[in-house]
C-alpha positions as CSV (number, residue, x, y, z in Angstrom):
1,M,0.0,-0.1,0.3
2,K,1.3,3.1,-1.0
3,K,1.8,6.0,1.6
4,S,-0.6,9.4,1.7
5,I,0.6,12.0,-0.5
6,F,1.8,15.4,1.2
7,A,2.3,17.8,-1.5
8,V,4.6,21.0,-0.9
9,C,3.5,23.6,-3.9
10,D,6.4,26.7,-3.7
11,L,6.7,29.1,-6.9
12,E,10.5,29.1,-6.1
13,A,11.3,25.8,-7.2
14,S,14.8,25.3,-5.2
15,Y,13.1,26.0,-1.7
16,A,10.0,23.5,-2.7
17,C,12.7,20.7,-4.0
18,N,15.0,21.0,-0.7
19,L,12.1,21.1,1.0
20,M,11.1,17.9,-0.4
21,D,14.4,16.1,-0.2
22,Y,15.1,16.8,3.4
23,L,11.2,15.5,4.6
24,N,11.7,12.1,2.6
25,E,15.0,11.8,3.7
26,K,14.2,11.6,7.6
27,R,11.8,8.4,6.9
28,T,9.8,9.5,9.8
29,T,6.8,11.0,8.6
30,P,3.8,8.6,6.9
31,F,3.8,10.6,4.3
32,E,5.1,10.1,0.7
33,V,6.7,14.2,-0.3
34,Q,6.0,15.7,-3.8
35,A,7.3,19.1,-4.5
36,F,5.2,21.3,-7.0
37,T,6.6,24.8,-8.5
38,N,3.3,25.9,-10.0
39,V,0.1,24.9,-10.2
40,E,-0.6,23.7,-13.1
41,S,1.3,20.7,-12.1
42,L,-0.3,20.3,-8.9
43,Q,-3.6,20.5,-10.7
44,A,-2.4,17.9,-12.8
45,F,-1.4,15.8,-10.1
46,A,-4.7,16.2,-8.2
47,K,-6.5,14.4,-10.7
48,D,-5.4,11.1,-10.6
49,N,-3.9,11.2,-6.5
50,E,-5.7,12.3,-3.8
51,I,-3.4,15.0,-1.5
52,E,-3.6,13.9,2.5
53,I,-1.6,17.1,3.3
54,L,-1.3,20.1,0.9
55,L,1.6,23.0,2.1
56,I,1.3,26.2,0.1
57,S,2.9,29.0,-0.4
58,T,0.8,32.4,-0.2
59,R,1.9,33.8,-3.7
60,A,0.8,29.9,-5.2
61,M,-2.7,29.9,-3.3
62,C,-5.7,30.6,-5.8
63,N,-9.3,29.7,-6.2
64,E,-8.4,26.6,-8.4
65,I,-6.3,25.2,-5.6
66,R,-9.7,25.3,-3.2
67,D,-12.0,23.3,-5.4
68,L,-9.0,20.3,-5.5
69,R,-9.1,16.9,-3.5
70,I,-7.2,17.5,-0.7
71,N,-8.1,16.9,3.0
72,R,-5.5,19.2,4.7
73,T,-4.4,22.5,3.5
74,I,-1.8,24.8,5.1
75,I,-0.5,27.8,3.8
76,L,3.6,28.4,3.8
77,S,3.6,32.1,4.7
78,E,6.3,34.4,4.2
79,G,5.2,36.7,7.3
80,E,2.2,38.7,6.0
81,V,-1.4,38.1,6.7
82,L,-4.3,37.5,4.3
83,Q,-7.7,37.9,5.0
84,D,-9.3,36.0,2.2
85,L,-6.7,32.8,3.8
86,E,-8.2,32.8,7.4
87,E,-9.8,29.9,7.1
88,Y,-6.2,28.4,6.9
89,P,-3.7,27.6,9.7
90,F,-0.3,29.5,8.8
91,V,3.1,28.2,8.8
92,Y,6.3,30.3,8.2
93,K,8.5,30.0,5.5
94,Y,11.7,31.0,6.7
95,Q,12.1,28.9,9.8
96,S,14.0,25.2,10.0
97,S,12.3,22.1,8.3
98,D,12.3,20.3,11.4
99,Q,9.9,23.2,12.9
100,I,8.2,23.4,9.8
101,L,7.1,19.9,9.7
102,S,6.8,19.8,13.6
103,E,3.9,23.0,12.9
104,V,2.3,20.8,10.0
105,M,2.0,17.8,12.2
106,E,0.7,19.2,15.0
107,Y,-2.1,21.0,13.2
108,Y,-2.6,17.7,11.3
109,A,-2.7,16.0,14.3
110,E,-5.6,18.4,16.1
111,V,-7.7,17.5,13.1
112,H,-7.4,13.9,11.4
113,P,-7.9,11.1,12.5
114,Q,-4.8,8.7,11.2
115,P,-5.3,7.2,7.7
116,H,-4.4,3.7,6.8
117,I,-0.4,3.7,7.5
118,L,1.4,0.8,6.2
119,G,3.3,-0.6,8.9
120,N,7.5,-1.3,8.8
121,M,7.1,-4.9,9.2
122,A,10.6,-5.3,7.1
123,H,12.7,-3.1,8.6
124,K,14.2,-4.1,11.8
125,T,15.5,-1.2,14.1
126,K,18.0,-2.4,16.9
127,L,17.5,-0.9,20.2
128,Y,20.9,0.4,22.1
129,G,21.1,0.6,26.0
130,V,23.3,3.1,27.4
131,Y,23.0,2.6,31.7
132,S,25.1,2.2,34.4
133,P,24.4,1.7,37.8
134,V,27.1,4.1,38.7
135,G,27.2,7.7,38.8
136,R,29.1,10.4,37.3
137,T,30.6,8.0,34.7
138,R,29.4,10.8,31.5
139,K,26.8,8.6,30.0
140,T,25.1,11.0,28.6
141,S,28.3,12.6,26.8
142,F,28.9,9.1,25.5
143,A,25.2,8.1,24.6
144,L,25.0,11.6,22.5
145,T,28.3,10.9,20.6
146,L,27.2,7.5,19.6
147,G,23.9,8.7,18.3
148,E,26.0,11.5,16.8
149,V,28.6,9.6,15.0
150,L,25.7,6.7,14.4
151,A,23.6,9.7,12.5
152,E,26.6,10.3,9.8
153,T,25.6,6.7,8.1
154,K,22.2,6.0,9.6
155,Q,18.8,6.5,10.9
156,V,18.9,7.4,14.3
157,L,16.6,8.3,17.2
158,Y,17.9,9.3,20.8
159,L,15.4,8.9,23.5
160,N,16.6,10.3,27.5
161,F,15.1,8.6,30.5
162,E,17.4,10.6,33.3
163,E,15.3,12.6,36.2
164,F,17.0,15.6,35.2
165,A,18.6,15.6,31.8
166,G,19.2,19.7,31.7
167,F,18.5,19.9,27.9
168,E,16.9,23.4,27.8
169,E,19.5,24.3,29.9
170,L,22.6,22.9,28.0
171,F,21.4,23.8,24.3
172,Q,19.9,27.2,25.2
173,T,16.1,26.6,24.0
174,K,12.6,26.0,25.1
175,Y,10.6,22.8,24.2
176,K,7.0,22.8,23.7
177,A,6.3,19.2,23.9
178,D,8.2,16.6,25.1
179,I,8.4,12.7,25.9
180,S,5.8,12.9,28.6
181,D,3.7,14.5,25.6
182,L,3.9,11.5,23.7
183,I,3.2,9.5,26.6
184,Y,0.2,10.7,27.6
185,F,-0.8,10.1,23.6
186,S,0.7,6.8,23.6
187,R,-1.9,5.7,26.5
188,Q,-4.8,7.4,25.1
189,K,-4.7,4.9,22.4
190,E,-5.1,8.0,19.8
191,S,-4.7,7.3,16.3
192,G,-2.9,10.3,15.6
193,F,0.4,9.3,17.7
194,I,2.6,8.8,14.5
195,F,1.7,12.7,13.8
196,R,2.5,13.6,17.4
197,L,5.6,11.9,17.5
198,N,6.5,14.0,14.0
199,S,5.3,17.2,16.0
200,V,7.7,16.6,19.0
201,I,11.5,15.6,17.3
202,Q,14.0,17.3,17.1
203,T,17.4,17.4,16.0
204,F,21.1,17.3,16.7
205,H,22.4,17.7,13.1
206,E,21.4,14.6,11.9
207,L,21.0,12.8,15.1
208,Q,17.2,13.2,15.7
209,Y,15.9,13.1,19.2
210,V,12.6,13.3,21.7
211,P,13.4,16.2,24.1
212,P,13.1,14.3,27.7
213,A,10.6,15.3,30.3
214,I,10.9,18.3,32.4
215,S,9.5,17.2,35.5
216,P,10.6,13.6,36.6
217,A,7.2,13.0,37.6
218,D,5.9,12.9,34.3
219,I,7.5,9.8,33.5
220,R,8.4,8.2,36.8
221,D,4.7,5.8,36.9
222,V,5.2,4.9,33.4
223,S,5.7,0.9,33.6
224,G,7.8,-1.2,31.3
225,S,5.1,-2.5,29.6
226,E,3.9,0.5,28.2
227,W,7.6,1.8,27.3
228,M,7.8,-0.9,25.0
229,E,4.4,-0.4,23.9
230,F,5.8,3.0,23.1
231,L,9.1,2.0,21.5
232,H,7.3,-0.7,19.2
233,E,4.9,2.3,18.0
234,I,8.2,4.6,16.9
235,M,9.6,0.9,15.6
236,D,6.7,0.2,13.8
237,Y,6.1,3.0,11.7
238,C,9.2,5.0,11.6
239,D,12.6,3.6,9.6
240,Y,15.0,4.3,12.0
241,D,18.0,1.9,12.0
242,V,18.6,2.7,15.7
243,I,17.3,4.3,18.6
244,I,19.3,5.1,21.5
245,L,18.1,4.8,24.9
246,D,19.9,6.9,27.7
247,L,18.5,5.0,30.5
248,S,18.3,5.4,34.2
249,E,17.1,4.0,37.6
250,Q,13.5,5.9,37.6
251,V,12.4,3.7,34.6
252,D,9.9,1.4,36.1
253,E,11.1,-2.1,35.4
254,L,14.6,-0.9,33.9
255,F,14.9,-5.2,33.1
256,Q,12.3,-5.7,31.0
257,I,13.5,-3.0,28.8
258,L,17.3,-3.8,28.9
259,K,16.0,-7.3,28.2
260,S,15.2,-5.7,24.9
261,C,18.3,-4.1,23.8
262,D,20.3,-5.8,21.3
263,R,23.2,-4.2,22.5
264,I,24.2,-2.8,26.6
265,Y,26.3,0.0,26.9
266,M,27.8,0.3,30.3
267,P,30.1,3.2,31.5
268,I,31.5,2.7,35.0
269,Q,34.2,4.2,37.2
270,E,37.1,1.8,39.0
271,D,36.5,3.3,42.4
272,M,36.0,0.8,45.4
273,I,32.2,2.4,45.6
274,S,31.9,2.5,42.2
275,Q,32.8,-1.7,41.9
276,A,30.8,-2.6,44.9
277,K,27.6,-1.0,42.8
278,I,28.0,-2.3,39.8
279,A,28.9,-5.8,42.2
280,Q,25.5,-5.3,43.6
281,Y,23.9,-5.0,40.3
282,E,25.5,-8.2,38.5
283,K,24.3,-10.1,41.9
284,L,20.5,-8.5,41.3
285,I,20.6,-9.7,37.8
286,Q,22.2,-13.4,38.4
287,M,19.2,-13.5,41.1
288,L,16.9,-12.4,38.4
289,D,18.2,-14.9,35.9
290,L,19.1,-12.6,33.5
291,Q,21.9,-14.2,31.4
292,E,21.0,-12.5,28.4
293,I,21.6,-8.9,29.8
294,F,25.0,-10.1,31.3
295,D,25.7,-11.0,27.7
296,R,24.8,-8.0,25.8
297,T,26.3,-5.5,28.0
298,Q,29.8,-4.4,27.0
299,K,31.7,-2.2,30.5
300,L,33.2,1.0,29.2
301,K,36.0,3.1,31.2
302,L,35.0,6.5,29.2
303,P,37.8,9.5,28.3
304,V,37.4,12.4,30.7
305,Q,36.6,15.3,28.0
306,S,36.5,18.9,28.9
307,L,33.6,21.1,27.4
308,Q,33.3,24.8,26.6
309,R,30.2,26.6,27.1
310,E,30.7,28.4,23.6
311,G,30.2,26.4,20.6
312,N,28.1,23.2,20.0
313,L,28.2,21.2,22.8
314,T,27.5,17.8,20.3
315,Q,29.6,18.6,17.7
316,Q,32.4,19.4,20.8
317,L,32.0,15.6,21.7
318,V,31.7,14.5,18.3
319,W,35.5,15.9,17.2
320,G,36.6,15.9,20.4
321,E,38.4,12.6,22.9
322,M,34.8,11.3,23.0
323,G,34.5,10.8,19.5
324,N,37.5,9.2,18.5
325,Y,36.7,7.0,21.6
326,V,33.2,5.9,20.1
327,R,34.8,5.7,16.6
328,R,37.0,3.1,17.7
329,L,34.6,1.4,19.3
330,L,32.0,1.0,16.6
331,W,35.1,0.1,14.3
332,E,36.4,-2.6,17.1
333,E,32.6,-3.8,16.8
334,T,31.9,-4.3,12.7
């Protein structure tokens, strides 16, 4: 079954084609994106094809477009306000492609049930867990670097489950929604979950991520089975090669999630207290007869890398000692 059509129409050909290429490369939207650079070609296409979403510039919008078979029309605005188009939602043209997609998916999810979407049964997504019973191991620095390096050649999603990830402070940004919002929609069994996901996803360069929860209480009561259902929804409808789980003790039924991971990276420290914590953790795994977690776990003594507040944090990691370490690690595993 073919994907539904998401059409982009802009008289500026380079803009329309670049946006189409970017959205198709993401492989997370449940649409086939088509670009049109004039009204005539869009009309001809619409005669034989149903268009689910049309994102069209104000200069291209006309009465002929209103008569086409289009389920949801969104105006690509350059900042002008046109009273004759007030019936349509507006998205600002000159912002990041990620933000455009986020706003389009948010509008779409609010008013449309999810059309039938073909599940991604053929694509196998790998789960990489990053977890340590020891604190201050540079676990998140490693997980972010791993994600960035893998994303140079693969489609990668990063999920952070820590109580206080600090991303808004680290990256000087404000998130409109985060992983707790997605869990809410997943729990509601709403058919538009995949659109909500695409409205929340952000990127660090090529690495895609869902903003972590602001309040620990928002995800502390999420059960292990709910987390697994949440992950399976993503894997079923998105073509990710790898999903990286940056885990913490606040995750309920942590071992259930670790059992599902294809690889588990455990950053460690070698001091006496840290080793005692690791020994207790491993003893508990033995008591629970979870040999598969042992088999998939690789202990890591991570390098120390100083980071500067000025400059891009993830790029400092990728091109510093941590990046060199991750590249060697991945090379040895191939």
